[in-house]
A tleap script that builds the chain and sets N, CA, C and O, in Angstrom:
source leaprc.protein.ff14SB
mol = sequence {
  NMET GLN ALA ILE VAL CYS VAL ARG THR ALA
  PRO THR LYS ALA LEU ARG VAL LEU GLU LYS
  VAL LYS LYS LEU PRO GLN VAL ARG PHE ALA
  ALA ALA THR THR GLY ARG PHE ASP LEU VAL
  ILE ARG VAL GLU VAL SER ASP VAL LYS GLU
  LEU GLY GLU CYS VAL VAL GLY GLU ILE GLN
  LYS ILE ASP GLY VAL THR TYR THR GLU THR
  SER VAL ILE VAL SER CTHR
}
set mol.1.N position { 12.204 12.402 -18.709 }
set mol.1.CA position { 11.614 13.216 -18.099 }
set mol.1.C position { 10.879 12.488 -16.975 }
set mol.1.O position { 11.270 11.340 -16.763 }
set mol.2.N position { 9.886 12.952 -16.222 }
set mol.2.CA position { 9.189 12.394 -15.209 }
set mol.2.C position { 7.952 12.967 -15.280 }
set mol.2.O position { 7.728 14.119 -15.653 }
set mol.3.N position { 6.731 11.739 -14.733 }
set mol.3.CA position { 5.609 12.593 -14.599 }
set mol.3.C position { 4.661 11.830 -13.418 }
set mol.3.O position { 5.029 10.835 -12.793 }
set mol.4.N position { 3.576 12.402 -13.278 }
set mol.4.CA position { 2.587 11.675 -12.261 }
set mol.4.C position { 1.556 11.665 -12.478 }
set mol.4.O position { 0.845 12.668 -12.409 }
set mol.5.N position { 1.183 10.580 -12.790 }
set mol.5.CA position { 0.035 9.765 -13.458 }
set mol.5.C position { -1.159 9.434 -12.282 }
set mol.5.O position { -1.072 8.357 -11.692 }
set mol.6.N position { -2.061 10.189 -12.009 }
set mol.6.CA position { -3.101 10.110 -10.852 }
set mol.6.C position { -3.955 9.037 -11.553 }
set mol.6.O position { -4.020 9.066 -12.782 }
set mol.7.N position { -4.674 8.003 -10.791 }
set mol.7.CA position { -5.494 7.092 -11.740 }
set mol.7.C position { -6.799 6.635 -10.889 }
set mol.7.O position { -6.730 6.469 -9.671 }
set mol.8.N position { -7.703 6.491 -11.449 }
set mol.8.CA position { -9.168 6.070 -10.864 }
set mol.8.C position { -9.429 4.481 -11.387 }
set mol.8.O position { -9.061 4.010 -12.463 }
set mol.9.N position { -10.069 3.891 -10.458 }
set mol.9.CA position { -10.026 2.745 -10.867 }
set mol.9.C position { -11.835 2.345 -10.798 }
set mol.9.O position { -12.684 3.132 -10.379 }
set mol.10.N position { -12.060 1.224 -11.214 }
set mol.10.CA position { -13.815 0.472 -10.950 }
set mol.10.C position { -13.475 0.144 -9.455 }
set mol.10.O position { -12.336 -0.010 -9.013 }
set mol.11.N position { -14.570 0.069 -8.794 }
set mol.11.CA position { -14.698 -0.384 -7.528 }
set mol.11.C position { -14.227 -1.554 -7.566 }
set mol.11.O position { -14.548 -2.302 -8.490 }
set mol.12.N position { -13.304 -1.989 -6.500 }
set mol.12.CA position { -12.821 -3.237 -5.956 }
set mol.12.C position { -11.232 -3.666 -7.008 }
set mol.12.O position { -10.468 -4.609 -6.801 }
set mol.13.N position { -11.151 -2.793 -7.927 }
set mol.13.CA position { -10.010 -3.041 -9.032 }
set mol.13.C position { -8.456 -2.327 -8.692 }
set mol.13.O position { -7.387 -2.543 -9.264 }
set mol.14.N position { -8.778 -1.335 -7.466 }
set mol.14.CA position { -7.419 -0.549 -7.341 }
set mol.14.C position { -5.985 -1.460 -7.166 }
set mol.14.O position { -4.913 -1.308 -7.753 }
set mol.15.N position { -6.363 -2.438 -6.163 }
set mol.15.CA position { -4.897 -3.356 -6.173 }
set mol.15.C position { -4.385 -4.052 -6.896 }
set mol.15.O position { -3.207 -4.406 -6.840 }
set mol.16.N position { -5.578 -4.508 -8.077 }
set mol.16.CA position { -5.314 -5.171 -9.452 }
set mol.16.C position { -4.372 -4.479 -10.056 }
set mol.16.O position { -3.184 -4.776 -10.179 }
set mol.17.N position { -5.015 -3.413 -10.485 }
set mol.17.CA position { -4.436 -2.238 -11.225 }
set mol.17.C position { -3.169 -1.885 -10.722 }
set mol.17.O position { -2.376 -1.552 -11.602 }
set mol.18.N position { -2.647 -1.853 -9.299 }
set mol.18.CA position { -1.657 -1.447 -8.725 }
set mol.18.C position { -0.713 -2.198 -9.140 }
set mol.18.O position { 0.332 -1.722 -9.583 }
set mol.19.N position { -0.974 -3.660 -9.046 }
set mol.19.CA position { -0.035 -4.639 -9.262 }
set mol.19.C position { 0.425 -4.777 -10.568 }
set mol.19.O position { 1.616 -5.031 -10.745 }
set mol.20.N position { -0.400 -4.640 -11.590 }
set mol.20.CA position { -0.214 -4.443 -13.118 }
set mol.20.C position { 0.911 -3.299 -13.167 }
set mol.20.O position { 2.068 -3.463 -13.554 }
set mol.21.N position { 0.400 -2.237 -12.746 }
set mol.21.CA position { 1.067 -0.865 -12.976 }
set mol.21.C position { 2.498 -1.086 -12.728 }
set mol.21.O position { 3.270 -0.861 -13.660 }
set mol.22.N position { 2.994 -1.525 -11.516 }
set mol.22.CA position { 4.095 -1.692 -10.671 }
set mol.22.C position { 5.500 -2.380 -11.674 }
set mol.22.O position { 6.711 -2.200 -11.545 }
set mol.23.N position { 4.672 -3.259 -12.734 }
set mol.23.CA position { 5.402 -4.451 -13.551 }
set mol.23.C position { 5.855 -3.628 -14.649 }
set mol.23.O position { 6.813 -4.070 -15.283 }
set mol.24.N position { 5.284 -2.346 -15.058 }
set mol.24.CA position { 5.734 -1.635 -16.265 }
set mol.24.C position { 6.937 -1.056 -16.003 }
set mol.24.O position { 7.135 -0.668 -14.852 }
set mol.25.N position { 7.898 -0.897 -16.944 }
set mol.25.CA position { 9.415 -0.444 -16.885 }
set mol.25.C position { 9.899 1.085 -16.630 }
set mol.25.O position { 10.962 1.601 -16.284 }
set mol.26.N position { 8.587 1.566 -16.973 }
set mol.26.CA position { 8.649 3.126 -16.854 }
set mol.26.C position { 8.273 3.545 -15.342 }
set mol.26.O position { 8.671 4.650 -14.975 }
set mol.27.N position { 7.626 2.848 -14.544 }
set mol.27.CA position { 7.268 3.073 -13.411 }
set mol.27.C position { 8.268 3.012 -12.230 }
set mol.27.O position { 8.831 1.965 -11.908 }
set mol.28.N position { 8.461 4.237 -11.583 }
set mol.28.CA position { 9.578 4.407 -10.558 }
set mol.28.C position { 8.860 4.374 -9.312 }
set mol.28.O position { 9.531 3.991 -8.353 }
set mol.29.N position { 7.604 4.697 -9.079 }
set mol.29.CA position { 6.960 4.585 -8.110 }
set mol.29.C position { 5.376 4.513 -8.213 }
set mol.29.O position { 4.875 5.212 -9.094 }
set mol.30.N position { 4.639 3.852 -7.523 }
set mol.30.CA position { 3.244 3.374 -7.437 }
set mol.30.C position { 2.880 3.131 -6.147 }
set mol.30.O position { 3.585 2.588 -5.296 }
set mol.31.N position { 1.412 3.673 -5.969 }
set mol.31.CA position { 0.888 3.526 -4.407 }
set mol.31.C position { -0.338 3.644 -4.578 }
set mol.31.O position { -0.707 4.651 -5.182 }
set mol.32.N position { -1.107 2.913 -4.227 }
set mol.32.CA position { -2.773 3.030 -3.658 }
set mol.32.C position { -3.046 4.201 -2.858 }
set mol.32.O position { -2.245 4.304 -1.929 }
set mol.33.N position { -3.876 5.078 -2.908 }
set mol.33.CA position { -4.220 6.205 -1.877 }
set mol.33.C position { -5.595 6.389 -1.695 }
set mol.33.O position { -6.390 5.557 -2.133 }
set mol.34.N position { -5.934 7.325 -1.134 }
set mol.34.CA position { -7.513 7.735 -0.512 }
set mol.34.C position { -7.590 9.025 -1.202 }
set mol.34.O position { -6.644 9.662 -1.665 }
set mol.35.N position { -8.844 9.334 -1.215 }
set mol.35.CA position { -9.136 10.668 -1.782 }
set mol.35.C position { -10.079 10.497 -3.102 }
set mol.35.O position { -11.043 9.733 -3.150 }
set mol.36.N position { -9.607 11.396 -4.235 }
set mol.36.CA position { -9.911 11.724 -5.312 }
set mol.36.C position { -9.367 10.451 -6.504 }
set mol.36.O position { -9.965 10.041 -7.499 }
set mol.37.N position { -8.384 10.157 -6.102 }
set mol.37.CA position { -7.690 9.220 -6.960 }
set mol.37.C position { -7.418 7.830 -6.222 }
set mol.37.O position { -7.280 7.728 -5.003 }
set mol.38.N position { -7.361 6.768 -7.140 }
set mol.38.CA position { -7.357 5.335 -6.227 }
set mol.38.C position { -5.800 5.164 -6.245 }
set mol.38.O position { -5.330 4.575 -5.272 }
set mol.39.N position { -5.012 5.556 -7.124 }
set mol.39.CA position { -3.525 5.173 -7.407 }
set mol.39.C position { -2.709 6.559 -7.969 }
set mol.39.O position { -3.093 7.329 -8.849 }
set mol.40.N position { -1.668 6.609 -7.303 }
set mol.40.CA position { -0.580 7.942 -7.569 }
set mol.40.C position { 0.420 6.874 -8.471 }
set mol.40.O position { 0.305 5.674 -8.219 }
set mol.41.N position { 1.356 7.287 -9.472 }
set mol.41.CA position { 2.234 6.919 -10.237 }
set mol.41.C position { 3.118 7.797 -10.446 }
set mol.41.O position { 2.762 8.926 -10.784 }
set mol.42.N position { 4.308 7.518 -10.311 }
set mol.42.CA position { 5.668 8.120 -10.711 }
set mol.42.C position { 6.263 7.512 -11.635 }
set mol.42.O position { 6.861 6.469 -11.370 }
set mol.43.N position { 6.232 8.100 -13.130 }
set mol.43.CA position { 6.863 7.930 -14.287 }
set mol.43.C position { 8.081 8.067 -14.818 }
set mol.43.O position { 8.264 9.283 -14.775 }
set mol.44.N position { 9.189 7.491 -15.373 }
set mol.44.CA position { 10.253 8.403 -15.865 }
set mol.44.C position { 10.278 7.367 -17.436 }
set mol.44.O position { 10.233 6.148 -17.605 }
set mol.45.N position { 10.375 8.590 -18.438 }
set mol.45.CA position { 10.222 8.294 -19.833 }
set mol.45.C position { 11.580 9.342 -20.423 }
set mol.45.O position { 12.365 10.007 -19.747 }
set mol.46.N position { 11.498 9.194 -21.868 }
set mol.46.CA position { 12.680 9.774 -22.571 }
set mol.46.C position { 12.140 11.021 -23.210 }
set mol.46.O position { 12.926 11.910 -23.536 }
set mol.47.N position { 10.670 11.160 -23.436 }
set mol.47.CA position { 9.986 12.203 -24.148 }
set mol.47.C position { 8.793 12.021 -23.926 }
set mol.47.O position { 8.380 11.134 -23.179 }
set mol.48.N position { 7.915 13.012 -24.676 }
set mol.48.CA position { 6.399 13.297 -24.530 }
set mol.48.C position { 5.874 12.143 -25.409 }
set mol.48.O position { 4.678 11.926 -25.215 }
set mol.49.N position { 6.457 11.352 -26.319 }
set mol.49.CA position { 5.604 10.386 -27.247 }
set mol.49.C position { 5.887 9.144 -26.196 }
set mol.49.O position { 4.919 8.437 -25.917 }
set mol.50.N position { 6.823 8.924 -25.759 }
set mol.50.CA position { 7.062 7.730 -24.499 }
set mol.50.C position { 6.024 7.817 -23.665 }
set mol.50.O position { 5.243 6.875 -23.532 }
set mol.51.N position { 5.872 9.180 -22.879 }
set mol.51.CA position { 4.934 9.332 -21.920 }
set mol.51.C position { 3.577 9.089 -22.381 }
set mol.51.O position { 2.827 8.316 -21.785 }
set mol.52.N position { 3.209 9.792 -23.532 }
set mol.52.CA position { 1.728 9.150 -24.342 }
set mol.52.C position { 1.772 7.629 -24.373 }
set mol.52.O position { 0.934 6.967 -23.762 }
set mol.53.N position { 2.663 7.125 -25.023 }
set mol.53.CA position { 2.748 5.377 -25.234 }
set mol.53.C position { 2.355 4.605 -23.746 }
set mol.53.O position { 1.491 3.741 -23.596 }
set mol.54.N position { 3.273 5.195 -22.679 }
set mol.54.CA position { 2.932 4.786 -21.152 }
set mol.54.C position { 1.457 4.924 -21.184 }
set mol.54.O position { 0.571 4.113 -21.450 }
set mol.55.N position { 1.434 6.241 -20.821 }
set mol.55.CA position { -0.013 6.370 -20.565 }
set mol.55.C position { -1.412 5.893 -21.116 }
set mol.55.O position { -2.336 5.350 -20.511 }
set mol.56.N position { -1.302 6.244 -22.401 }
set mol.56.CA position { -2.677 5.707 -23.182 }
set mol.56.C position { -2.299 4.211 -23.559 }
set mol.56.O position { -3.157 3.333 -23.469 }
set mol.57.N position { -0.742 3.871 -24.069 }
set mol.57.CA position { -0.779 2.618 -24.631 }
set mol.57.C position { -0.650 1.374 -23.814 }
set mol.57.O position { -0.719 0.220 -24.238 }
set mol.58.N position { -0.390 1.888 -22.203 }
set mol.58.CA position { -0.147 0.819 -21.431 }
set mol.58.C position { -1.301 1.032 -20.518 }
set mol.58.O position { -2.363 0.436 -20.699 }
set mol.59.N position { -1.065 2.108 -19.259 }
set mol.59.CA position { -1.750 2.323 -18.041 }
set mol.59.C position { -3.182 2.095 -18.308 }
set mol.59.O position { -3.773 1.108 -17.870 }
set mol.60.N position { -3.905 3.279 -19.240 }
set mol.60.CA position { -5.337 2.834 -19.558 }
set mol.60.C position { -5.817 1.953 -20.288 }
set mol.60.O position { -7.036 1.928 -20.460 }
set mol.61.N position { -5.034 1.070 -20.860 }
set mol.61.CA position { -5.489 -0.470 -21.011 }
set mol.61.C position { -5.676 -1.409 -20.284 }
set mol.61.O position { -6.173 -2.483 -20.625 }
set mol.62.N position { -5.182 -1.014 -18.868 }
set mol.62.CA position { -5.440 -2.148 -17.466 }
set mol.62.C position { -6.547 -2.269 -17.708 }
set mol.62.O position { -7.040 -1.404 -18.432 }
set mol.63.N position { -7.450 -3.419 -17.200 }
set mol.63.CA position { -8.649 -3.732 -17.059 }
set mol.63.C position { -8.744 -3.215 -15.689 }
set mol.63.O position { -8.070 -3.608 -14.737 }
set mol.64.N position { -9.838 -2.097 -15.670 }
set mol.64.CA position { -10.088 -1.597 -13.984 }
set mol.64.C position { -9.880 0.108 -14.403 }
set mol.64.O position { -10.522 0.970 -13.803 }
set mol.65.N position { -9.170 0.354 -15.204 }
set mol.65.CA position { -8.541 1.817 -15.189 }
set mol.65.C position { -9.881 2.589 -15.763 }
set mol.65.O position { -10.595 2.105 -16.642 }
set mol.66.N position { -10.110 3.849 -15.139 }
set mol.66.CA position { -11.279 4.368 -15.427 }
set mol.66.C position { -11.209 5.865 -16.035 }
set mol.66.O position { -11.921 6.360 -16.908 }
set mol.67.N position { -10.247 6.379 -15.388 }
set mol.67.CA position { -9.762 7.857 -15.861 }
set mol.67.C position { -8.074 7.523 -15.417 }
set mol.67.O position { -7.565 6.501 -14.957 }
set mol.68.N position { -7.493 8.836 -15.771 }
set mol.68.CA position { -6.237 8.970 -15.944 }
set mol.68.C position { -6.021 10.917 -15.750 }
set mol.68.O position { -6.623 11.791 -16.374 }
set mol.69.N position { -5.128 11.053 -14.843 }
set mol.69.CA position { -4.476 12.715 -15.146 }
set mol.69.C position { -3.223 12.473 -14.818 }
set mol.69.O position { -2.733 11.972 -13.806 }
set mol.70.N position { -2.626 13.005 -16.066 }
set mol.70.CA position { -1.129 13.190 -16.154 }
set mol.70.C position { -0.716 14.386 -15.839 }
set mol.70.O position { -1.411 15.299 -16.286 }
set mol.71.N position { 0.511 14.777 -14.991 }
set mol.71.CA position { 1.135 16.143 -14.910 }
set mol.71.C position { 2.823 15.938 -15.147 }
set mol.71.O position { 3.412 15.073 -14.499 }
set mol.72.N position { 3.413 16.643 -15.946 }
set mol.72.CA position { 4.684 16.214 -15.946 }
set mol.72.C position { 5.749 17.262 -14.891 }
set mol.72.O position { 5.637 18.488 -14.892 }
set mol.73.N position { 6.536 16.677 -14.222 }
set mol.73.CA position { 7.146 17.150 -13.534 }
set mol.73.C position { 8.151 18.102 -14.167 }
set mol.73.O position { 8.857 17.800 -15.129 }
set mol.74.N position { 8.156 19.305 -13.530 }
set mol.74.CA position { 8.773 20.644 -14.119 }
set mol.74.C position { 10.139 20.486 -13.259 }
set mol.74.O position { 11.255 20.406 -13.773 }
set mol.75.N position { 9.907 20.459 -12.059 }
set mol.75.CA position { 11.072 20.860 -11.225 }
set mol.75.C position { 11.304 19.980 -9.948 }
set mol.75.O position { 10.247 19.597 -9.447 }
set mol.76.N position { 12.452 19.569 -9.303 }
set mol.76.CA position { 12.382 18.648 -8.045 }
set mol.76.C position { 13.064 19.363 -6.936 }
set mol.76.O position { 13.146 18.843 -5.824 }
savepdb mol mol.pdb
quit
């Protein structure tokens, strides 16, 4: 399964968070963006449990991450 994770970071932390996120094995795409979110990340995982571990157990623990919003991709 795939999901989009939108991330807000503390001021000046976006690029540091981006570099750490890009090292995660589940990440297929990550970019710094403008607008409501600082980063947009596409992850690929085997199930909902792994998605939770990725978002809550890894992405949210990165220093500088203040908020995440995850959307499961249902069709491409």
